[in-house]
Rosetta silent file (secondary structure, phi, psi, omega in degrees, C-alpha in Angstrom):
SEQUENCE: MHLTPLILLYILAGGILPTVFWLWFWLREDLKKPEPRGLIVLSFFAGALAVIPAIYVEGFVRDIIPTAPDALIAGVGIGFTTILIWAVIEELFKYIVAWIVDFHNDHFDEPIDSMIYLIAVALGFACFENILFITKGISTNGLLAGFSTTTMRFLGATLLHILASATFGGIIALGYCKTVWWKRLYTQLGLFVAIVLHTLFNYFILVGSTKHTFIIFFVLWLGIIGLFLFFEKVKKIVCVSKL
SCORE:     score description
SCORE:     0.000 S_00000001
   1 L     0.000  136.108 -179.612   94.048   88.722  129.081 S_00000001
   2 L   -71.520  131.229 -177.910   90.586   89.430  130.450 S_00000001
   3 L   -89.423   96.816  178.147   88.342   91.140  127.899 S_00000001
   4 L   -78.107  164.573  177.186   86.767   94.080  129.723 S_00000001
   5 H   -54.649  -36.413  179.808   83.933   96.131  128.152 S_00000001
   6 H   -67.033  -40.916  178.572   86.482   98.834  127.252 S_00000001
   7 H   -68.136  -39.492  176.869   88.734   96.330  125.504 S_00000001
   8 H   -61.571  -38.404  176.770   85.753   94.829  123.667 S_00000001
   9 H   -63.414  -41.430  177.317   84.854   98.332  122.502 S_00000001
  10 H   -62.535  -42.512 -179.800   88.414   98.772  121.238 S_00000001
  11 H   -60.435  -46.603  179.597   88.232   95.430  119.422 S_00000001
  12 H   -63.560  -43.204  179.653   84.997   96.409  117.683 S_00000001
  13 H   -64.559  -41.916 -179.684   86.346   99.843  116.803 S_00000001
  14 H   -65.476  -29.815  179.181   89.606   98.365  115.543 S_00000001
  15 H   -86.187  -36.709 -171.944   87.763   95.928  113.316 S_00000001
  16 H   -88.804  -48.493 -172.318   84.937   98.133  112.093 S_00000001
  17 H   -58.977  -45.343  178.716   86.288  101.686  111.733 S_00000001
  18 H   -61.358  -39.997 -178.225   89.143  100.923  109.282 S_00000001
  19 H   -71.876  -36.112  176.306   86.876   98.922  106.999 S_00000001
  20 H   -65.960  -38.645  176.589   84.127  101.547  107.110 S_00000001
  21 H   -60.022  -49.026 -178.933   86.739  104.180  106.242 S_00000001
  22 H   -64.972  -34.987  177.815   87.935  102.189  103.234 S_00000001
  23 H   -63.379  -48.331  176.684   84.343  101.548  102.154 S_00000001
  24 H   -57.984  -42.035 -177.648   83.582  105.270  102.256 S_00000001
  25 H   -61.119  -47.040 -175.284   86.836  105.950  100.399 S_00000001
  26 H   -80.237  -24.677  175.979   86.127  103.579   97.509 S_00000001
  27 H   -64.615  -21.630  178.416   82.453  104.482   97.195 S_00000001
  28 H   -68.139  -13.524  176.211   83.681  107.904   96.114 S_00000001
  29 H   -77.532   -8.135 -176.766   84.780  106.254   92.864 S_00000001
  30 H  -125.874   43.979 -176.994   81.109  105.784   91.971 S_00000001
  31 L   -76.227  -23.236 -177.389   79.676  109.236   92.644 S_00000001
  32 L   -64.374  -44.463  178.717   78.202  109.626   89.163 S_00000001
  33 L  -142.074   74.369 -173.030   75.609  106.903   89.701 S_00000001
  34 L   -64.944  150.542  178.145   75.991  105.606   93.270 S_00000001
  35 L   -78.198  154.715  178.592   74.567  102.300   94.367 S_00000001
  36 L   -57.327  129.928 -177.526   71.743  102.205   96.952 S_00000001
  37 H   -61.100  -33.767  178.517   73.267  102.570  100.403 S_00000001
  38 H   -62.563  -38.349  179.734   70.969   99.874  101.746 S_00000001
  39 H   -71.241  -36.141  176.768   72.334   97.400   99.221 S_00000001
  40 H   -64.265  -44.266  178.937   75.910   98.379  100.048 S_00000001
  41 H   -63.451  -42.407  178.165   75.232   97.845  103.767 S_00000001
  42 H   -61.430  -42.447  178.990   73.593   94.484  103.039 S_00000001
  43 H   -62.261  -42.113  179.769   76.612   93.458  100.956 S_00000001
  44 H   -60.705  -49.640 -177.750   78.960   94.503  103.766 S_00000001
  45 H   -70.924  -34.165  176.574   77.136   92.482  106.427 S_00000001
  46 H   -65.666  -38.119  175.945   76.661   89.502  104.121 S_00000001
  47 H   -63.075  -39.702  178.184   80.405   89.559  103.481 S_00000001
  48 H   -63.111  -43.401 -179.368   81.027   89.601  107.233 S_00000001
  49 H   -65.717  -26.926 -179.614   78.754   86.594  107.764 S_00000001
  50 L   -65.139  -18.887  178.617   80.620   84.702  105.021 S_00000001
  51 H   -62.331  -34.771 -175.435   83.629   84.540  107.353 S_00000001
  52 H   -61.968  -56.037  177.182   81.840   81.956  109.514 S_00000001
  53 H   -66.587  -30.643  179.768   81.480   79.185  106.903 S_00000001
  54 H   -63.116  -43.258  179.128   84.836   80.153  105.389 S_00000001
  55 H   -63.893  -40.513  179.523   86.619   79.574  108.702 S_00000001
  56 H   -61.800  -47.183 -178.968   84.855   76.240  109.134 S_00000001
  57 H   -66.326  -39.923  178.911   85.884   75.057  105.652 S_00000001
  58 H   -62.985  -39.381  177.347   89.437   76.333  106.122 S_00000001
  59 H   -64.202  -39.980  178.253   89.727   74.410  109.376 S_00000001
  60 H   -63.050  -43.616  179.623   88.478   71.277  107.652 S_00000001
  61 H   -62.873  -44.585 -179.509   91.025   71.732  104.854 S_00000001
  62 H   -59.246  -35.755 -176.501   93.874   72.263  107.325 S_00000001
  63 H   -78.351  -26.335 -173.942   92.991   69.027  109.101 S_00000001
  64 H  -100.529  -15.718 -177.509   92.705   66.803  106.027 S_00000001
  65 L   -84.917  116.312  177.312   95.621   67.982  103.879 S_00000001
  66 L   -75.208  133.923  179.699   98.716   65.899  104.578 S_00000001
  67 L  -133.139  127.584  177.858  101.894   68.001  104.558 S_00000001
  68 L   -62.869  142.862 -177.868  105.435   66.713  104.836 S_00000001
  69 H   -53.453  -37.062 -177.980  107.268   68.204  107.838 S_00000001
  70 H   -75.761   -7.565  179.401  109.910   69.799  105.596 S_00000001
  71 H   -97.836   -4.955 -179.721  107.159   71.530  103.574 S_00000001
  72 L   -75.966  143.609  175.938  105.687   73.328  106.586 S_00000001
  73 L   -78.560  127.355 -175.716  106.281   77.050  106.959 S_00000001
  74 L   -55.854  129.782  176.809  108.329   77.623  110.088 S_00000001
  75 L    80.384   -1.945 -177.080  106.276   78.867  113.020 S_00000001
  76 L  -115.979  -40.638  176.333  102.982   78.513  111.134 S_00000001
  77 L    84.695   13.576  175.403  102.444   74.774  110.776 S_00000001
  78 L  -132.562  163.545 -179.908  100.878   74.830  107.315 S_00000001
  79 L  -109.788 -179.053 -177.337  102.225   74.478  103.797 S_00000001
  80 H   -61.952  -37.731 -178.661  101.793   76.318  100.512 S_00000001
  81 H   -59.852  -42.979  178.785   98.963   74.030   99.379 S_00000001
  82 H   -63.929  -43.134  178.388   96.893   74.964  102.430 S_00000001
  83 H   -59.000  -43.268  179.467   97.570   78.676  101.866 S_00000001
  84 H   -62.908  -47.744 -178.001   96.457   78.331   98.254 S_00000001
  85 H   -65.873  -37.583  176.690   93.253   76.474   99.104 S_00000001
  86 H   -61.187  -40.044  177.946   92.433   78.992  101.844 S_00000001
  87 H   -64.071  -41.351  177.019   92.755   81.787   99.273 S_00000001
  88 H   -59.411  -46.228 -178.232   90.438   79.870   96.925 S_00000001
  89 H   -60.006  -49.340 -175.756   87.893   79.439   99.725 S_00000001
  90 H   -67.077  -42.632  179.602   87.869   83.110  100.730 S_00000001
  91 H   -68.298  -35.255  177.524   87.703   84.484   97.192 S_00000001
  92 H   -66.932  -45.007 -179.626   84.961   82.013   96.276 S_00000001
  93 H   -62.720  -41.471  178.822   82.869   82.861   99.334 S_00000001
  94 H   -63.895  -41.588  179.268   83.166   86.591   98.658 S_00000001
  95 H   -66.248  -42.667 -179.801   82.152   86.094   95.039 S_00000001
  96 H   -59.518  -41.749  177.947   79.220   83.854   95.958 S_00000001
  97 H   -61.128  -48.110  179.689   77.917   86.515   98.351 S_00000001
  98 H   -63.379  -36.965 -179.544   78.183   89.222   95.670 S_00000001
  99 H   -65.164  -41.099 -178.833   76.586   86.898   93.113 S_00000001
 100 H   -75.110  -47.744 -172.074   73.599   86.204   95.370 S_00000001
 101 H   -81.518  -38.447 -167.715   73.099   89.663   96.876 S_00000001
 102 L  -114.886  -43.568 -167.815   74.191   92.002   94.093 S_00000001
 103 L   -72.748  -12.127  174.956   74.797   90.538   90.658 S_00000001
 104 L  -109.010   14.999 -179.811   71.169   89.545   90.114 S_00000001
 105 L   -92.148  146.208 -179.669   69.863   92.857   91.411 S_00000001
 106 L   -62.420  -20.837 -179.919   68.325   95.442   89.085 S_00000001
 107 L   -78.101  -10.990  175.480   70.798   98.009   90.432 S_00000001
 108 L   -82.637   82.568 -170.271   73.669   96.079   88.867 S_00000001
 109 L  -130.284   15.256  174.483   73.352   98.040   85.630 S_00000001
 110 L  -154.767  154.880 -172.852   76.826   99.333   84.738 S_00000001
 111 L   -54.519  -42.027 -175.404   80.347   97.828   84.591 S_00000001
 112 H   -64.190  -18.850 -177.784   81.763   99.636   87.632 S_00000001
 113 H   -59.991  -35.639 -179.017   79.084   98.099   89.859 S_00000001
 114 H   -63.324  -34.777  177.571   80.902   94.760   89.984 S_00000001
 115 H   -70.157  -44.610 -177.891   83.924   96.486   91.519 S_00000001
 116 H   -63.507  -46.972 -177.207   81.861   98.448   94.033 S_00000001
 117 H   -67.239  -40.877  179.423   79.816   95.481   95.199 S_00000001
 118 H   -68.041  -32.724  174.814   82.786   93.141   95.513 S_00000001
 119 H   -65.518  -43.430  179.085   84.664   95.781   97.506 S_00000001
 120 H   -60.243  -44.521  178.212   81.687   96.140   99.857 S_00000001
 121 H   -64.204  -44.998 -178.016   81.540   92.372  100.360 S_00000001
 122 H   -62.217  -38.677 -179.610   85.318   92.134  100.774 S_00000001
 123 H   -71.681  -33.796  172.749   85.368   94.875  103.404 S_00000001
 124 H   -63.149  -43.124  177.940   82.602   93.170  105.365 S_00000001
 125 H   -60.913  -46.760 -179.275   84.644   89.973  105.214 S_00000001
 126 H   -64.133  -36.372 -179.378   87.782   91.840  106.306 S_00000001
 127 H   -59.218  -50.953 -179.188   85.877   93.544  109.130 S_00000001
 128 H   -66.961  -39.153  176.019   84.860   90.299  110.811 S_00000001
 129 H   -59.383  -44.902  179.900   88.309   88.814  110.171 S_00000001
 130 H   -58.525  -45.406 -179.958   89.901   91.859  111.792 S_00000001
 131 H   -59.683  -42.387 -179.590   87.724   91.526  114.882 S_00000001
 132 H   -66.175  -44.165 -178.592   88.694   87.866  115.241 S_00000001
 133 H   -67.627  -41.214  179.477   92.422   88.514  114.766 S_00000001
 134 H   -65.149  -42.295  177.995   92.471   91.493  117.145 S_00000001
 135 H   -59.946  -44.619  179.521   90.572   89.497  119.773 S_00000001
 136 H   -63.896  -42.926 -178.905   93.040   86.626  119.461 S_00000001
 137 H   -62.577  -44.683 -179.869   96.018   88.987  119.628 S_00000001
 138 H   -68.478  -43.751 -177.840   94.783   90.733  122.776 S_00000001
 139 H   -63.255  -35.397 -175.473   93.668   87.510  124.492 S_00000001
 140 H   -88.089  -44.556 -170.190   96.994   85.818  123.827 S_00000001
 141 H  -123.341    2.672  176.821   99.601   88.574  124.034 S_00000001
 142 L   100.713  176.188 -173.406   97.943   91.651  125.526 S_00000001
 143 H   -65.105  -37.274 -179.298   96.648   95.018  124.397 S_00000001
 144 H   -62.219  -39.787  178.045   99.868   96.094  122.678 S_00000001
 145 H   -66.260  -36.658  176.957   99.734   93.040  120.435 S_00000001
 146 H   -64.197  -39.492  177.907   96.123   93.858  119.636 S_00000001
 147 H   -64.978  -42.192  178.325   97.120   97.393  118.633 S_00000001
 148 H   -62.474  -41.550  178.185   99.887   96.013  116.424 S_00000001
 149 H   -63.121  -41.467  178.957   97.431   93.603  114.802 S_00000001
 150 H   -59.047  -45.991 -179.509   94.992   96.451  114.152 S_00000001
 151 H   -63.671  -45.243 -178.796   97.682   98.489  112.409 S_00000001
 152 H   -65.752  -37.920  178.920   98.900   95.561  110.322 S_00000001
 153 H   -67.798  -39.244 -179.604   95.372   94.617  109.290 S_00000001
 154 H   -64.948  -42.990 -175.390   94.602   98.221  108.308 S_00000001
 155 H   -85.391  -23.649 -173.249   97.759   98.573  106.218 S_00000001
 156 H  -118.636  -77.348 -170.439   97.964   95.044  104.874 S_00000001
 157 H   -61.099  -40.164  179.581   95.279   92.371  105.036 S_00000001
 158 H   -64.029  -41.849  177.933   92.320   94.730  104.600 S_00000001
 159 H   -66.966  -32.592  176.295   93.954   96.291  101.541 S_00000001
 160 H   -60.742  -46.359  179.002   94.663   92.817  100.200 S_00000001
 161 H   -60.133  -40.735  178.226   90.945   92.001  100.315 S_00000001
 162 H   -62.511  -50.807 -176.251   90.213   95.287   98.543 S_00000001
 163 H   -62.065  -46.263 -178.036   92.849   94.735   95.860 S_00000001
 164 H   -64.626  -47.465 -175.744   91.927   91.101   95.190 S_00000001
 165 H   -73.628  -38.087  178.893   88.159   91.653   95.098 S_00000001
 166 H   -67.471  -38.229  176.289   88.278   94.968   93.209 S_00000001
 167 H   -64.165  -43.290  175.351   90.584   93.432   90.610 S_00000001
 168 H   -56.721  -49.972 -179.808   88.188   90.499   90.331 S_00000001
 169 H   -64.227  -34.796  178.612   85.278   92.911   89.929 S_00000001
 170 H   -66.909  -38.055  177.642   87.211   94.979   87.405 S_00000001
 171 H   -68.729  -38.295  173.373   87.880   91.955   85.215 S_00000001
 172 H   -59.157  -40.847 -179.379   84.190   91.055   85.419 S_00000001
 173 H   -62.401  -34.747  179.429   83.473   94.641   84.342 S_00000001
 174 H   -63.070  -25.309  178.871   85.661   94.218   81.247 S_00000001
 175 L  -100.579    7.769 -174.270   83.271   91.487   80.115 S_00000001
 176 L   -57.894  -39.507 -175.036   80.099   93.356   81.091 S_00000001
 177 L   -90.899    1.030 -174.010   79.119   94.251   77.515 S_00000001
 178 L   -94.558  179.614 -178.881   80.059   90.900   76.004 S_00000001
 179 L   -70.001  167.109 -178.438   78.139   87.680   75.402 S_00000001
 180 H   -57.131  -41.060 -178.688   77.322   85.230   78.199 S_00000001
 181 H   -61.345  -45.446  179.819   80.186   82.953   77.173 S_00000001
 182 H   -67.532  -36.756  177.972   82.706   85.794   77.381 S_00000001
 183 H   -60.621  -41.906  178.682   81.246   86.989   80.696 S_00000001
 184 H   -64.713  -39.933  179.819   81.839   83.549   82.188 S_00000001
 185 H   -64.704  -44.033  178.151   85.381   83.525   80.859 S_00000001
 186 H   -64.431  -37.268  178.126   86.129   86.961   82.336 S_00000001
 187 H   -63.446  -45.108  179.176   84.623   85.856   85.660 S_00000001
 188 H   -63.957  -39.842  177.550   86.842   82.780   85.755 S_00000001
 189 H   -64.591  -42.659  178.784   89.890   84.880   84.864 S_00000001
 190 H   -61.202  -42.526  178.738   89.014   87.398   87.575 S_00000001
 191 H   -63.051  -42.413  179.522   88.671   84.652   90.174 S_00000001
 192 H   -60.569  -47.265 -179.385   92.019   83.205   89.135 S_00000001
 193 H   -63.082  -42.544  179.135   93.794   86.579   89.433 S_00000001
 194 H   -61.260  -42.376  179.734   92.191   87.267   92.840 S_00000001
 195 H   -64.821  -41.739  179.261   93.321   83.866   94.128 S_00000001
 196 H   -62.292  -47.333  179.496   96.873   84.428   92.863 S_00000001
 197 H   -59.889  -45.831 -178.406   97.093   87.852   94.542 S_00000001
 198 H   -63.682  -45.150 -178.310   95.654   86.498   97.801 S_00000001
 199 H   -64.213  -47.590 -177.652   97.930   83.446   97.830 S_00000001
 200 H   -62.914  -42.844  179.262  101.136   85.341   97.087 S_00000001
 201 H   -60.561  -51.770 -177.191  100.458   87.977   99.738 S_00000001
 202 H   -62.231  -41.261 -177.771   99.698   85.434  102.458 S_00000001
 203 H   -63.998  -49.778 -176.289  102.623   83.203  101.519 S_00000001
 204 H   -71.362  -28.755  174.036  105.273   85.928  101.481 S_00000001
 205 H   -65.169  -39.691 -176.691  103.917   87.497  104.674 S_00000001
 206 H   -74.564  -35.673 -175.382  104.245   84.126  106.425 S_00000001
 207 H   -95.395  -15.782 -173.427  107.723   83.216  105.142 S_00000001
 208 L   -84.781  163.564  174.866  109.287   86.675  105.000 S_00000001
 209 L   -86.253  179.930  178.288  111.286   88.650  107.522 S_00000001
 210 H   -59.152  -40.444  178.706  110.347   92.097  108.829 S_00000001
 211 H   -60.972  -44.695  179.912  112.310   93.645  105.944 S_00000001
 212 H   -65.597  -33.909  179.216  110.415   91.542  103.421 S_00000001
 213 H   -60.904  -42.747  178.139  107.119   92.506  105.060 S_00000001
 214 H   -63.443  -37.576  178.455  107.766   96.178  104.339 S_00000001
 215 H   -65.665  -42.836  179.999  108.568   95.308  100.718 S_00000001
 216 H   -63.160  -43.911  178.673  105.364   93.291  100.401 S_00000001
 217 H   -63.610  -37.110  178.171  103.318   96.141  101.854 S_00000001
 218 H   -62.969  -44.670  177.996  105.018   98.567   99.457 S_00000001
 219 H   -64.194  -38.522  178.537  104.085   96.368   96.489 S_00000001
 220 H   -61.639  -43.845  179.342  100.551   96.082   97.863 S_00000001
 221 H   -67.655  -32.058  172.856  100.204   99.856   98.033 S_00000001
 222 H   -62.789  -38.168  177.061  101.504  100.101   94.462 S_00000001
 223 H   -63.321  -37.373  178.170   98.701   97.711   93.558 S_00000001
 224 H   -65.704  -39.409  176.493   96.194  100.031   95.241 S_00000001
 225 H   -62.524  -42.610  176.881   97.522  102.938   93.156 S_00000001
 226 H   -62.001  -28.874  179.850   97.103  100.777   90.070 S_00000001
 227 H   -64.797  -34.788  175.740   93.544  100.112   91.204 S_00000001
 228 H   -59.369  -42.768  179.697   92.733  103.801   90.770 S_00000001
 229 H   -66.507  -36.480  178.673   93.814  103.534   87.141 S_00000001
 230 H   -64.657  -41.412  177.144   91.731  100.381   86.734 S_00000001
 231 H   -58.126  -44.116 -178.590   88.682  102.227   88.061 S_00000001
 232 H   -63.700  -37.393  177.793   89.209  104.973   85.489 S_00000001
 233 H   -65.317  -44.164 -179.080   89.404  102.397   82.697 S_00000001
 234 H   -65.510  -36.521  179.836   86.206  100.686   83.835 S_00000001
 235 H   -60.867  -25.662 -176.662   84.371  104.018   84.084 S_00000001
 236 L   -87.893   -4.781 -179.927   84.959  104.543   80.358 S_00000001
 237 L   -71.304  126.047  177.149   83.331  101.248   79.319 S_00000001
 238 L  -131.196  124.986  178.298   80.131  101.918   77.393 S_00000001
 239 L   -79.068  128.049 -178.033   77.995   99.139   75.932 S_00000001
 240 H   -58.785  -38.399 -178.063   76.979   99.944   72.366 S_00000001
 241 H   -68.288  -14.397 -177.517   73.551   98.379   72.877 S_00000001
 242 H  -106.517    7.441  177.165   72.905  100.774   75.766 S_00000001
 243 L   -70.450    0.000    0.000   73.787  103.964   73.942 S_00000001
């Protein structure tokens, strides 16, 4: 399908508006001591740019990993190992961006900040991903397919990035007041949990039927509800040395 200026505008709106909405929504969890908006915007755009090297590395991984024909997911052409490594790549890239842009910044001065910054990075990442997926859907199958992709990304994949990265950031926050050794351990645990969440979502979405997809989305939304409770727990963390 030919991409007219109007369709390109729709693609940009479909990719950007949902992620900006979710960013605004989650920033409301940090109203007591909000982060600088400029830093949040920088994190968002840095997360979006991280999609470029991530896609390159994922393509390289797909090409070099040998997979037996009977291990391939029907209609997808990749196996579980590839899905797992792709999840590792995306969660690592998002963390690296937050580590460079935010975690060494003077504004990173309370536990909840790790959740906020990782969400900002994750939503930037999801934004660029959404634009690419919507463009592919429209180019291949028409405008209706692009609309369907937009809806599915808004309800599913974008929330997955939020849940995985916010959970990662929340686990980092649990180690905020501890020694360097414990902070590293919490970071590694957070990365592991984020990768598991990302892998399971992608795997079951790819192998499941329409009925299973609704179940997966339901579980994902339950995870988002749980995220509210996690935010409340992190907000109550107070370092004794900073009293």
